[in-house]
C-alpha positions, 0 to 999 in steps of 0.5 A, a space after each residue: 094220888 100219892 107221890 114220893 120225892 127224894 131230897 139231899 139235905 145239908 146239915 141244918 136247913 129249910 128247903 123250899 119244896 113249894 114247886 114240886 108240891 104244886 106240880 104234884 097238885 097240877 099233875 093230879 088233876 084234882 080241882 077241889 080237895 086237899 094236899 097233905 105233905 108228910 115227912 117220914 123221918 124223926 129228925 126232920 119236919 114240914 112247915 109252911 112259912 114266909 117264902 119272900 124274905 130268906 132272912 125268915 128261914 135264918 131267923 126260924 133256924 136261929 130260934 129253933 137252935 135257941 129253943 132246943 139247944 144240944 145239951 150234955 145231959 141228953 141220953 140218946 146215943 146218936 147225939 141228935 136229941 135236939 134234932 128230935 125235939 125240933 122235928 116234934 115242935 115243927 111237925 111232920 106234915 101240913 095240910 093245904 086246901 086245893 082250889 081251882 086246881 092249885 094250892 090255896 097258900 097265902 101270898 107270902 107262904 111257901 112249903 118247907 122241908 126242915 132238916 135238923 140232922 143232916 146231911 142226909 138223903 131224905 124222902 117226903 110224900 105228897 098225897 092229893 085227894 
């Protein structure tokens, strides 16, 4: 089962998408399998990280900004090379096992859509099999 989701994003942020992904798994009826969450954009990504402390998101964004700052020597005309670098480093998809009809995430884990070049109207896909 393939589901498409839409998301309106802010300038730069991580959006928890754990609930809609978990609902897609439940609706699929798959008891044992895998769930792939995929982002079809080049300046956004998907990751799994801690979902209990909101400071983790703040720290992740700070670390990515420090690791991939905007630089005057970048040549890309759109001026969003740092966003492309962040998306490449984070990655465009995650794969999560499904057991007993639910995502096999750790206690503190959540799934995040990572926006590095917003605000934008974004799409992500959830494939359950």
